[in-house]
Jmol script that loads the backbone (N, CA, C; Angstrom):
load data "model"
ATOM      1  N   ASN A   1      64.158  80.569 117.824  1.00  0.00           N
ATOM      2  CA  ASN A   1      65.826  80.211 116.966  1.00  0.00           C
ATOM      3  C   ASN A   1      66.184  79.002 118.467  1.00  0.00           C
ATOM      4  N   ASP A   2      65.681  78.240 118.398  1.00  0.00           N
ATOM      5  CA  ASP A   2      66.085  76.797 119.427  1.00  0.00           C
ATOM      6  C   ASP A   2      66.667  75.692 118.710  1.00  0.00           C
ATOM      7  N   ARG A   3      68.043  75.607 119.849  1.00  0.00           N
ATOM      8  CA  ARG A   3      69.076  74.471 119.537  1.00  0.00           C
ATOM      9  C   ARG A   3      69.523  73.476 120.412  1.00  0.00           C
ATOM     10  N   ALA A   4      69.946  72.344 120.341  1.00  0.00           N
ATOM     11  CA  ALA A   4      70.440  71.836 121.181  1.00  0.00           C
ATOM     12  C   ALA A   4      71.312  72.435 122.009  1.00  0.00           C
ATOM     13  N   PRO A   5      71.343  72.152 123.568  1.00  0.00           N
ATOM     14  CA  PRO A   5      71.998  72.365 124.619  1.00  0.00           C
ATOM     15  C   PRO A   5      73.734  71.905 124.086  1.00  0.00           C
ATOM     16  N   VAL A   6      74.275  72.605 124.016  1.00  0.00           N
ATOM     17  CA  VAL A   6      75.805  72.021 124.098  1.00  0.00           C
ATOM     18  C   VAL A   6      76.356  72.713 124.891  1.00  0.00           C
ATOM     19  N   GLY A   7      77.603  72.395 125.189  1.00  0.00           N
ATOM     20  CA  GLY A   7      78.553  72.619 126.415  1.00  0.00           C
ATOM     21  C   GLY A   7      80.200  71.990 125.633  1.00  0.00           C
ATOM     22  N   PHE A   8      81.223  72.324 126.836  1.00  0.00           N
ATOM     23  CA  PHE A   8      82.353  72.064 126.487  1.00  0.00           C
ATOM     24  C   PHE A   8      83.552  72.156 127.963  1.00  0.00           C
ATOM     25  N   VAL A   9      83.994  71.149 128.823  1.00  0.00           N
ATOM     26  CA  VAL A   9      84.922  71.159 129.550  1.00  0.00           C
ATOM     27  C   VAL A   9      86.389  71.403 129.212  1.00  0.00           C
ATOM     28  N   ASP A  10      86.631  72.254 129.350  1.00  0.00           N
ATOM     29  CA  ASP A  10      87.933  73.113 129.175  1.00  0.00           C
ATOM     30  C   ASP A  10      89.263  72.553 130.099  1.00  0.00           C
ATOM     31  N   GLU A  11      89.234  72.735 131.484  1.00  0.00           N
ATOM     32  CA  GLU A  11      89.631  72.592 132.489  1.00  0.00           C
ATOM     33  C   GLU A  11      89.025  72.054 133.500  1.00  0.00           C
ATOM     34  N   VAL A  12      89.862  70.897 134.404  1.00  0.00           N
ATOM     35  CA  VAL A  12      89.461  70.211 135.424  1.00  0.00           C
ATOM     36  C   VAL A  12      90.548  70.055 136.624  1.00  0.00           C
ATOM     37  N   THR A  13      90.688  71.139 137.248  1.00  0.00           N
ATOM     38  CA  THR A  13      91.680  70.758 138.483  1.00  0.00           C
ATOM     39  C   THR A  13      91.346  70.784 140.062  1.00  0.00           C
ATOM     40  N   LEU A  14      92.074  70.253 140.803  1.00  0.00           N
ATOM     41  CA  LEU A  14      91.882  69.672 142.155  1.00  0.00           C
ATOM     42  C   LEU A  14      93.188  70.576 143.059  1.00  0.00           C
ATOM     43  N   ALA A  15      92.740  71.356 143.785  1.00  0.00           N
ATOM     44  CA  ALA A  15      93.825  71.310 144.828  1.00  0.00           C
ATOM     45  C   ALA A  15      92.612  71.976 146.579  1.00  0.00           C
ATOM     46  N   ASP A  16      93.860  71.203 147.572  1.00  0.00           N
ATOM     47  CA  ASP A  16      92.851  71.894 148.623  1.00  0.00           C
ATOM     48  C   ASP A  16      91.766  71.179 148.934  1.00  0.00           C
ATOM     49  N   GLY A  17      91.377  69.984 148.425  1.00  0.00           N
ATOM     50  CA  GLY A  17      90.054  69.357 148.347  1.00  0.00           C
ATOM     51  C   GLY A  17      88.856  70.213 147.733  1.00  0.00           C
ATOM     52  N   ARG A  18      89.684  70.376 146.993  1.00  0.00           N
ATOM     53  CA  ARG A  18      88.446  71.457 146.436  1.00  0.00           C
ATOM     54  C   ARG A  18      88.491  71.152 144.769  1.00  0.00           C
ATOM     55  N   LEU A  19      87.327  71.052 143.898  1.00  0.00           N
ATOM     56  CA  LEU A  19      87.641  71.211 142.179  1.00  0.00           C
ATOM     57  C   LEU A  19      87.186  71.992 141.692  1.00  0.00           C
ATOM     58  N   THR A  20      87.578  72.303 140.350  1.00  0.00           N
ATOM     59  CA  THR A  20      87.499  73.550 139.864  1.00  0.00           C
ATOM     60  C   THR A  20      87.352  72.922 138.340  1.00  0.00           C
ATOM     61  N   VAL A  21      86.185  73.142 138.059  1.00  0.00           N
ATOM     62  CA  VAL A  21      85.987  72.748 136.544  1.00  0.00           C
ATOM     63  C   VAL A  21      85.389  74.434 135.843  1.00  0.00           C
ATOM     64  N   ARG A  22      86.173  74.093 134.658  1.00  0.00           N
ATOM     65  CA  ARG A  22      85.961  75.581 133.670  1.00  0.00           C
ATOM     66  C   ARG A  22      85.335  75.360 132.350  1.00  0.00           C
ATOM     67  N   GLY A  23      84.734  76.043 131.912  1.00  0.00           N
ATOM     68  CA  GLY A  23      84.304  75.515 130.207  1.00  0.00           C
ATOM     69  C   GLY A  23      83.282  76.542 129.815  1.00  0.00           C
ATOM     70  N   TRP A  24      82.002  76.607 129.290  1.00  0.00           N
ATOM     71  CA  TRP A  24      81.133  76.757 128.697  1.00  0.00           C
ATOM     72  C   TRP A  24      80.037  76.338 128.248  1.00  0.00           C
ATOM     73  N   ALA A  25      78.917  76.754 128.180  1.00  0.00           N
ATOM     74  CA  ALA A  25      77.284  75.672 127.692  1.00  0.00           C
ATOM     75  C   ALA A  25      76.520  77.088 127.104  1.00  0.00           C
ATOM     76  N   VAL A  26      75.572  76.539 126.702  1.00  0.00           N
ATOM     77  CA  VAL A  26      74.799  77.368 125.357  1.00  0.00           C
ATOM     78  C   VAL A  26      73.465  76.398 125.563  1.00  0.00           C
ATOM     79  N   SER A  27      72.446  77.304 126.297  1.00  0.00           N
ATOM     80  CA  SER A  27      70.884  75.914 126.182  1.00  0.00           C
ATOM     81  C   SER A  27      70.780  76.365 125.064  1.00  0.00           C
ATOM     82  N   GLY A  28      69.485  75.743 124.950  1.00  0.00           N
ATOM     83  CA  GLY A  28      68.335  75.839 123.797  1.00  0.00           C
ATOM     84  C   GLY A  28      68.804  77.379 123.519  1.00  0.00           C
ATOM     85  N   ASP A  29      68.006  77.867 123.868  1.00  0.00           N
ATOM     86  CA  ASP A  29      67.853  79.837 123.434  1.00  0.00           C
ATOM     87  C   ASP A  29      69.134  80.189 123.689  1.00  0.00           C
ATOM     88  N   GLY A  30      70.448  79.789 123.300  1.00  0.00           N
ATOM     89  CA  GLY A  30      71.192  80.578 123.060  1.00  0.00           C
ATOM     90  C   GLY A  30      71.859  81.061 124.287  1.00  0.00           C
ATOM     91  N   ARG A  31      71.442  81.163 125.511  1.00  0.00           N
ATOM     92  CA  ARG A  31      72.261  81.668 126.903  1.00  0.00           C
ATOM     93  C   ARG A  31      73.036  80.437 127.583  1.00  0.00           C
ATOM     94  N   LEU A  32      73.955  80.932 128.444  1.00  0.00           N
ATOM     95  CA  LEU A  32      74.331  79.951 129.571  1.00  0.00           C
ATOM     96  C   LEU A  32      72.987  79.549 130.706  1.00  0.00           C
ATOM     97  N   PRO A  33      73.157  78.502 130.689  1.00  0.00           N
ATOM     98  CA  PRO A  33      71.891  77.572 131.083  1.00  0.00           C
ATOM     99  C   PRO A  33      72.336  78.086 132.440  1.00  0.00           C
ATOM    100  N   GLU A  34      70.884  78.372 133.445  1.00  0.00           N
ATOM    101  CA  GLU A  34      70.918  78.957 134.965  1.00  0.00           C
ATOM    102  C   GLU A  34      71.512  77.305 135.979  1.00  0.00           C
ATOM    103  N   CYS A  35      71.199  76.527 135.333  1.00  0.00           N
ATOM    104  CA  CYS A  35      72.112  75.218 136.346  1.00  0.00           C
ATOM    105  C   CYS A  35      72.643  74.177 135.320  1.00  0.00           C
ATOM    106  N   LEU A  36      73.482  73.663 136.017  1.00  0.00           N
ATOM    107  CA  LEU A  36      74.441  72.258 135.151  1.00  0.00           C
ATOM    108  C   LEU A  36      74.298  71.422 136.341  1.00  0.00           C
ATOM    109  N   HIS A  37      75.403  70.088 136.222  1.00  0.00           N
ATOM    110  CA  HIS A  37      74.910  68.976 136.621  1.00  0.00           C
ATOM    111  C   HIS A  37      76.450  68.649 137.025  1.00  0.00           C
ATOM    112  N   LEU A  38      77.131  68.286 137.891  1.00  0.00           N
ATOM    113  CA  LEU A  38      78.220  68.281 138.026  1.00  0.00           C
ATOM    114  C   LEU A  38      78.471  66.492 138.528  1.00  0.00           C
ATOM    115  N   GLN A  39      78.662  65.365 138.122  1.00  0.00           N
ATOM    116  CA  GLN A  39      78.757  64.586 138.481  1.00  0.00           C
ATOM    117  C   GLN A  39      80.303  64.039 138.422  1.00  0.00           C
ATOM    118  N   PHE A  40      80.678  63.682 139.867  1.00  0.00           N
ATOM    119  CA  PHE A  40      82.357  62.796 140.194  1.00  0.00           C
ATOM    120  C   PHE A  40      82.247  62.126 141.262  1.00  0.00           C
ATOM    121  N   GLY A  41      82.769  61.014 140.999  1.00  0.00           N
ATOM    122  CA  GLY A  41      83.050  59.807 141.711  1.00  0.00           C
ATOM    123  C   GLY A  41      81.572  59.186 141.802  1.00  0.00           C
ATOM    124  N   SER A  42      80.529  59.413 143.093  1.00  0.00           N
ATOM    125  CA  SER A  42      79.522  58.624 143.530  1.00  0.00           C
ATOM    126  C   SER A  42      78.499  59.533 144.133  1.00  0.00           C
ATOM    127  N   ARG A  43      78.842  61.249 143.568  1.00  0.00           N
ATOM    128  CA  ARG A  43      78.072  62.411 143.560  1.00  0.00           C
ATOM    129  C   ARG A  43      77.823  62.725 142.503  1.00  0.00           C
ATOM    130  N   THR A  44      76.552  63.138 142.854  1.00  0.00           N
ATOM    131  CA  THR A  44      76.016  64.281 141.733  1.00  0.00           C
ATOM    132  C   THR A  44      75.298  65.738 141.882  1.00  0.00           C
ATOM    133  N   VAL A  45      75.838  66.432 141.167  1.00  0.00           N
ATOM    134  CA  VAL A  45      75.848  67.905 142.286  1.00  0.00           C
ATOM    135  C   VAL A  45      75.083  68.714 141.740  1.00  0.00           C
ATOM    136  N   VAL A  46      73.891  69.498 141.957  1.00  0.00           N
ATOM    137  CA  VAL A  46      72.791  70.383 140.802  1.00  0.00           C
ATOM    138  C   VAL A  46      73.976  71.848 141.260  1.00  0.00           C
ATOM    139  N   VAL A  47      74.433  72.373 140.310  1.00  0.00           N
ATOM    140  CA  VAL A  47      75.177  73.495 140.640  1.00  0.00           C
ATOM    141  C   VAL A  47      74.348  74.657 140.169  1.00  0.00           C
ATOM    142  N   ASP A  48      73.888  75.580 140.865  1.00  0.00           N
ATOM    143  CA  ASP A  48      72.685  76.625 140.466  1.00  0.00           C
ATOM    144  C   ASP A  48      73.451  78.286 140.746  1.00  0.00           C
ATOM    145  N   ARG A  49      74.537  77.658 141.533  1.00  0.00           N
ATOM    146  CA  ARG A  49      75.750  79.249 141.675  1.00  0.00           C
ATOM    147  C   ARG A  49      77.202  79.269 141.269  1.00  0.00           C
ATOM    148  N   PHE A  50      77.236  79.615 140.013  1.00  0.00           N
ATOM    149  CA  PHE A  50      78.723  79.602 139.785  1.00  0.00           C
ATOM    150  C   PHE A  50      79.576  80.866 138.760  1.00  0.00           C
ATOM    151  N   GLU A  51      80.769  81.312 138.634  1.00  0.00           N
ATOM    152  CA  GLU A  51      80.905  82.001 137.847  1.00  0.00           C
ATOM    153  C   GLU A  51      80.334  82.382 136.623  1.00  0.00           C
ATOM    154  N   LYS A  52      80.372  83.119 136.274  1.00  0.00           N
ATOM    155  CA  LYS A  52      79.777  83.137 134.801  1.00  0.00           C
ATOM    156  C   LYS A  52      80.749  83.808 133.994  1.00  0.00           C
ATOM    157  N   GLN A  53      81.759  83.247 133.202  1.00  0.00           N
ATOM    158  CA  GLN A  53      82.757  84.078 132.123  1.00  0.00           C
ATOM    159  C   GLN A  53      82.003  84.626 131.094  1.00  0.00           C
ATOM    160  N   SER A  54      83.185  85.651 130.489  1.00  0.00           N
ATOM    161  CA  SER A  54      82.663  85.780 128.902  1.00  0.00           C
ATOM    162  C   SER A  54      83.492  85.246 127.992  1.00  0.00           C
ATOM    163  N   ARG A  55      82.613  84.524 127.130  1.00  0.00           N
ATOM    164  CA  ARG A  55      84.198  83.786 126.347  1.00  0.00           C
ATOM    165  C   ARG A  55      83.676  84.083 124.454  1.00  0.00           C
ATOM    166  N   PRO A  56      84.216  85.268 124.049  1.00  0.00           N
ATOM    167  CA  PRO A  56      84.567  85.881 123.211  1.00  0.00           C
ATOM    168  C   PRO A  56      84.746  84.963 121.268  1.00  0.00           C
ATOM    169  N   ASP A  57      85.512  83.321 121.837  1.00  0.00           N
ATOM    170  CA  ASP A  57      85.799  82.899 120.910  1.00  0.00           C
ATOM    171  C   ASP A  57      84.734  82.051 120.927  1.00  0.00           C
ATOM    172  N   VAL A  58      83.795  81.543 121.900  1.00  0.00           N
ATOM    173  CA  VAL A  58      82.613  80.589 121.589  1.00  0.00           C
ATOM    174  C   VAL A  58      81.485  81.254 120.753  1.00  0.00           C
ATOM    175  N   GLN A  59      81.282  82.364 121.345  1.00  0.00           N
ATOM    176  CA  GLN A  59      80.622  83.916 120.369  1.00  0.00           C
ATOM    177  C   GLN A  59      80.804  83.473 119.329  1.00  0.00           C
ATOM    178  N   ARG A  60      82.158  83.838 118.182  1.00  0.00           N
ATOM    179  CA  ARG A  60      82.524  83.546 117.235  1.00  0.00           C
ATOM    180  C   ARG A  60      82.055  82.021 116.284  1.00  0.00           C
ATOM    181  N   HIS A  61      82.575  81.505 117.100  1.00  0.00           N
ATOM    182  CA  HIS A  61      82.485  80.172 116.500  1.00  0.00           C
ATOM    183  C   HIS A  61      81.131  79.252 116.580  1.00  0.00           C
ATOM    184  N   ILE A  62      80.414  79.661 117.373  1.00  0.00           N
ATOM    185  CA  ILE A  62      78.764  79.377 117.116  1.00  0.00           C
ATOM    186  C   ILE A  62      77.631  80.330 116.566  1.00  0.00           C
ATOM    187  N   GLY A  63      78.439  81.436 116.521  1.00  0.00           N
ATOM    188  CA  GLY A  63      77.617  82.798 116.281  1.00  0.00           C
ATOM    189  C   GLY A  63      76.157  82.933 117.138  1.00  0.00           C
ATOM    190  N   LEU A  64      76.627  83.244 118.203  1.00  0.00           N
ATOM    191  CA  LEU A  64      75.629  84.048 119.478  1.00  0.00           C
ATOM    192  C   LEU A  64      76.075  85.364 119.248  1.00  0.00           C
ATOM    193  N   GLU A  65      75.236  85.930 119.693  1.00  0.00           N
ATOM    194  CA  GLU A  65      74.992  87.561 119.714  1.00  0.00           C
ATOM    195  C   GLU A  65      75.465  88.061 120.722  1.00  0.00           C
ATOM    196  N   HIS A  66      76.175  87.611 122.193  1.00  0.00           N
ATOM    197  CA  HIS A  66      76.772  87.568 123.301  1.00  0.00           C
ATOM    198  C   HIS A  66      77.897  86.484 123.344  1.00  0.00           C
ATOM    199  N   ALA A  67      78.873  86.867 124.449  1.00  0.00           N
ATOM    200  CA  ALA A  67      79.902  85.995 124.674  1.00  0.00           C
ATOM    201  C   ALA A  67      79.254  85.598 126.246  1.00  0.00           C
ATOM    202  N   LEU A  68      78.368  86.025 126.957  1.00  0.00           N
ATOM    203  CA  LEU A  68      78.780  85.152 128.297  1.00  0.00           C
ATOM    204  C   LEU A  68      77.995  83.928 128.650  1.00  0.00           C
ATOM    205  N   VAL A  69      78.400  83.285 127.989  1.00  0.00           N
ATOM    206  CA  VAL A  69      78.593  81.777 128.220  1.00  0.00           C
ATOM    207  C   VAL A  69      79.468  80.432 128.755  1.00  0.00           C
ATOM    208  N   GLY A  70      80.609  81.361 129.376  1.00  0.00           N
ATOM    209  CA  GLY A  70      81.215  80.620 130.067  1.00  0.00           C
ATOM    210  C   GLY A  70      81.015  80.655 131.576  1.00  0.00           C
ATOM    211  N   PHE A  71      81.499  79.050 131.781  1.00  0.00           N
ATOM    212  CA  PHE A  71      81.350  79.172 133.597  1.00  0.00           C
ATOM    213  C   PHE A  71      82.786  78.301 134.181  1.00  0.00           C
ATOM    214  N   ARG A  72      82.590  79.016 135.524  1.00  0.00           N
ATOM    215  CA  ARG A  72      83.754  78.594 136.242  1.00  0.00           C
ATOM    216  C   ARG A  72      83.021  77.585 137.653  1.00  0.00           C
ATOM    217  N   ILE A  73      83.291  76.305 138.102  1.00  0.00           N
ATOM    218  CA  ILE A  73      82.482  75.832 139.210  1.00  0.00           C
ATOM    219  C   ILE A  73      83.897  75.144 140.351  1.00  0.00           C
ATOM    220  N   GLU A  74      83.310  76.108 141.189  1.00  0.00           N
ATOM    221  CA  GLU A  74      83.625  75.635 142.438  1.00  0.00           C
ATOM    222  C   GLU A  74      82.964  74.695 143.268  1.00  0.00           C
ATOM    223  N   GLU A  75      83.590  73.381 143.522  1.00  0.00           N
ATOM    224  CA  GLU A  75      82.846  72.799 144.246  1.00  0.00           C
ATOM    225  C   GLU A  75      83.909  71.561 145.301  1.00  0.00           C
ATOM    226  N   GLU A  76      83.156  71.782 146.333  1.00  0.00           N
ATOM    227  CA  GLU A  76      84.077  70.799 147.718  1.00  0.00           C
ATOM    228  C   GLU A  76      84.508  69.348 147.433  1.00  0.00           C
ATOM    229  N   ALA A  77      85.238  68.560 147.343  1.00  0.00           N
ATOM    230  CA  ALA A  77      85.227  67.541 147.108  1.00  0.00           C
ATOM    231  C   ALA A  77      86.301  66.733 148.192  1.00  0.00           C
ATOM    232  N   PRO A  78      86.769  67.026 149.502  1.00  0.00           N
ATOM    233  CA  PRO A  78      87.773  66.418 150.114  1.00  0.00           C
ATOM    234  C   PRO A  78      87.805  64.693 149.999  1.00  0.00           C
ATOM    235  N   GLU A  79      86.814  64.060 149.877  1.00  0.00           N
ATOM    236  CA  GLU A  79      86.904  62.819 149.374  1.00  0.00           C
ATOM    237  C   GLU A  79      88.275  62.424 148.350  1.00  0.00           C
ATOM    238  N   VAL A  80      87.962  63.261 147.175  1.00  0.00           N
ATOM    239  CA  VAL A  80      88.852  63.194 146.139  1.00  0.00           C
ATOM    240  C   VAL A  80      90.561  63.765 145.923  1.00  0.00           C
ATOM    241  N   THR A  81      90.962  62.931 146.027  1.00  0.00           N
ATOM    242  CA  THR A  81      93.029  62.864 146.562  1.00  0.00           C
ATOM    243  C   THR A  81      93.384  62.621 145.145  1.00  0.00           C
ATOM    244  N   GLY A  82      92.547  62.519 144.031  1.00  0.00           N
ATOM    245  CA  GLY A  82      93.671  62.581 142.604  1.00  0.00           C
ATOM    246  C   GLY A  82      92.675  62.657 141.252  1.00  0.00           C
ATOM    247  N   LEU A  83      92.677  63.635 141.309  1.00  0.00           N
ATOM    248  CA  LEU A  83      91.862  63.472 139.716  1.00  0.00           C
ATOM    249  C   LEU A  83      91.785  62.081 138.796  1.00  0.00           C
ATOM    250  N   ALA A  84      92.736  61.187 138.696  1.00  0.00           N
ATOM    251  CA  ALA A  84      92.218  59.698 138.605  1.00  0.00           C
ATOM    252  C   ALA A  84      91.069  59.325 138.788  1.00  0.00           C
ATOM    253  N   GLU A  85      91.145  59.258 140.344  1.00  0.00           N
ATOM    254  CA  GLU A  85      90.187  58.622 140.909  1.00  0.00           C
ATOM    255  C   GLU A  85      88.575  58.894 140.216  1.00  0.00           C
ATOM    256  N   ILE A  86      88.326  60.137 139.722  1.00  0.00           N
ATOM    257  CA  ILE A  86      87.039  60.080 139.491  1.00  0.00           C
ATOM    258  C   ILE A  86      87.007  59.806 137.829  1.00  0.00           C
ATOM    259  N   ALA A  87      87.972  59.911 137.165  1.00  0.00           N
ATOM    260  CA  ALA A  87      87.907  59.339 135.517  1.00  0.00           C
ATOM    261  C   ALA A  87      86.759  59.052 135.038  1.00  0.00           C
ATOM    262  N   GLY A  88      86.557  57.521 135.297  1.00  0.00           N
ATOM    263  CA  GLY A  88      85.354  56.712 135.263  1.00  0.00           C
ATOM    264  C   GLY A  88      84.057  57.289 135.438  1.00  0.00           C
ATOM    265  N   ASP A  89      84.017  58.676 136.207  1.00  0.00           N
ATOM    266  CA  ASP A  89      82.625  58.655 136.285  1.00  0.00           C
ATOM    267  C   ASP A  89      82.464  60.445 136.604  1.00  0.00           C
ATOM    268  N   PHE A  90      83.213  61.090 135.813  1.00  0.00           N
ATOM    269  CA  PHE A  90      83.291  62.551 135.711  1.00  0.00           C
ATOM    270  C   PHE A  90      82.483  62.841 134.663  1.00  0.00           C
ATOM    271  N   GLU A  91      81.575  64.097 135.007  1.00  0.00           N
ATOM    272  CA  GLU A  91      80.469  64.412 133.778  1.00  0.00           C
ATOM    273  C   GLU A  91      80.106  66.048 133.789  1.00  0.00           C
ATOM    274  N   VAL A  92      80.041  66.571 133.060  1.00  0.00           N
ATOM    275  CA  VAL A  92      79.518  67.822 133.520  1.00  0.00           C
ATOM    276  C   VAL A  92      77.978  67.669 132.657  1.00  0.00           C
ATOM    277  N   TYR A  93      77.005  68.074 132.766  1.00  0.00           N
ATOM    278  CA  TYR A  93      75.804  68.108 131.489  1.00  0.00           C
ATOM    279  C   TYR A  93      74.565  69.772 131.945  1.00  0.00           C
ATOM    280  N   ASP A  94      74.083  69.790 130.793  1.00  0.00           N
ATOM    281  CA  ASP A  94      72.986  70.341 130.909  1.00  0.00           C
ATOM    282  C   ASP A  94      71.580  69.174 131.541  1.00  0.00           C
ATOM    283  N   PRO A  95      71.093  69.625 132.486  1.00  0.00           N
ATOM    284  CA  PRO A  95      69.896  68.638 132.907  1.00  0.00           C
ATOM    285  C   PRO A  95      68.563  68.776 132.345  1.00  0.00           C
ATOM    286  N   LYS A  96      68.847  69.402 131.047  1.00  0.00           N
ATOM    287  CA  LYS A  96      67.957  69.212 129.572  1.00  0.00           C
ATOM    288  C   LYS A  96      68.683  67.702 128.762  1.00  0.00           C
ATOM    289  N   GLY A  97      69.686  67.244 129.425  1.00  0.00           N
ATOM    290  CA  GLY A  97      70.279  66.397 128.424  1.00  0.00           C
ATOM    291  C   GLY A  97      71.517  65.974 127.840  1.00  0.00           C
ATOM    292  N   ALA A  98      72.369  67.707 127.698  1.00  0.00           N
ATOM    293  CA  ALA A  98      73.534  67.482 126.952  1.00  0.00           C
ATOM    294  C   ALA A  98      74.715  67.343 128.163  1.00  0.00           C
ATOM    295  N   SER A  99      75.496  65.838 127.656  1.00  0.00           N
ATOM    296  CA  SER A  99      76.463  66.088 127.980  1.00  0.00           C
ATOM    297  C   SER A  99      77.759  66.568 127.249  1.00  0.00           C
ATOM    298  N   PHE A 100      78.488  67.390 128.346  1.00  0.00           N
ATOM    299  CA  PHE A 100      79.435  68.077 127.654  1.00  0.00           C
ATOM    300  C   PHE A 100      80.815  67.281 127.259  1.00  0.00           C
ATOM    301  N   ARG A 101      81.158  67.840 126.353  1.00  0.00           N
ATOM    302  CA  ARG A 101      82.714  66.786 125.513  1.00  0.00           C
ATOM    303  C   ARG A 101      84.117  67.697 126.656  1.00  0.00           C
ATOM    304  N   LEU A 102      84.678  66.550 126.652  1.00  0.00           N
ATOM    305  CA  LEU A 102      85.719  67.345 127.488  1.00  0.00           C
ATOM    306  C   LEU A 102      86.485  67.452 126.648  1.00  0.00           C
ATOM    307  N   ALA A 103      87.560  68.370 126.810  1.00  0.00           N
ATOM    308  CA  ALA A 103      88.964  68.262 126.124  1.00  0.00           C
ATOM    309  C   ALA A 103      89.873  67.632 126.724  1.00  0.00           C
ATOM    310  N   GLY A 104      91.018  67.453 125.423  1.00  0.00           N
ATOM    311  CA  GLY A 104      91.500  66.085 125.209  1.00  0.00           C
ATOM    312  C   GLY A 104      92.548  66.134 126.468  1.00  0.00           C
ATOM    313  N   THR A 105      92.631  67.994 127.109  1.00  0.00           N
ATOM    314  CA  THR A 105      94.085  67.872 128.197  1.00  0.00           C
ATOM    315  C   THR A 105      93.113  67.593 129.331  1.00  0.00           C
ATOM    316  N   VAL A 106      91.904  68.042 129.421  1.00  0.00           N
ATOM    317  CA  VAL A 106      90.973  67.061 130.557  1.00  0.00           C
ATOM    318  C   VAL A 106      90.798  65.458 130.340  1.00  0.00           C
ATOM    319  N   ALA A 107      90.717  64.847 129.578  1.00  0.00           N
ATOM    320  CA  ALA A 107      90.581  63.853 129.105  1.00  0.00           C
ATOM    321  C   ALA A 107      92.031  63.124 129.797  1.00  0.00           C
ATOM    322  N   LYS A 108      92.179  63.830 129.175  1.00  0.00           N
ATOM    323  CA  LYS A 108      94.403  63.214 129.641  1.00  0.00           C
ATOM    324  C   LYS A 108      95.129  63.375 131.239  1.00  0.00           C
ATOM    325  N   ALA A 109      94.554  64.518 131.448  1.00  0.00           N
ATOM    326  CA  ALA A 109      94.652  64.751 133.042  1.00  0.00           C
ATOM    327  C   ALA A 109      93.960  63.733 133.925  1.00  0.00           C
ATOM    328  N   LEU A 110      92.615  63.292 133.196  1.00  0.00           N
ATOM    329  CA  LEU A 110      91.697  62.951 134.317  1.00  0.00           C
ATOM    330  C   LEU A 110      92.211  61.139 134.058  1.00  0.00           C
ATOM    331  N   ALA A 111      92.785  60.687 133.405  1.00  0.00           N
ATOM    332  CA  ALA A 111      93.270  59.222 132.870  1.00  0.00           C
ATOM    333  C   ALA A 111      94.917  58.865 133.225  1.00  0.00           C
ATOM    334  N   GLN A 112      95.346  60.413 133.855  1.00  0.00           N
ATOM    335  CA  GLN A 112      96.769  59.691 134.187  1.00  0.00           C
ATOM    336  C   GLN A 112      96.303  59.320 136.141  1.00  0.00           C
ATOM    337  N   THR A 113      97.736  58.465 136.060  1.00  0.00           N
ATOM    338  CA  THR A 113      97.425  57.679 137.648  1.00  0.00           C
ATOM    339  C   THR A 113      98.000  58.400 138.392  1.00  0.00           C
ATOM    340  N   PRO A 114      97.768  58.522 139.968  1.00  0.00           N
ATOM    341  CA  PRO A 114      98.466  59.499 140.336  1.00  0.00           C
ATOM    342  C   PRO A 114      99.810  59.331 141.111  1.00  0.00           C
TER     343      PRO A 114
END
end "model"
wireframe off; spacefill off
backbone 0.3
color backbone group
């Protein structure tokens, strides 16, 4: 039952030099990917350790057997002083090629000028 990897970024916050990204992702085999890539500014970070979260809303929407497809990434980003700085260069993606869509509120937050 292979499917194309898919994901969504629900929230991005910046506080005390730390970027926090929350969302969900489903790999081709229907599970949360082991590894995600986070791109912001001129950096691309391979993220293989992140908090896994239960997302029954996604489970119901996509028809999965389980709900463990949520993620919460925290990355040190002392060089970023505002989300608007990384607006044009922000992306979370599955290394197998799927770029995750941004929630409207995330896109709006990234577009706001400091």
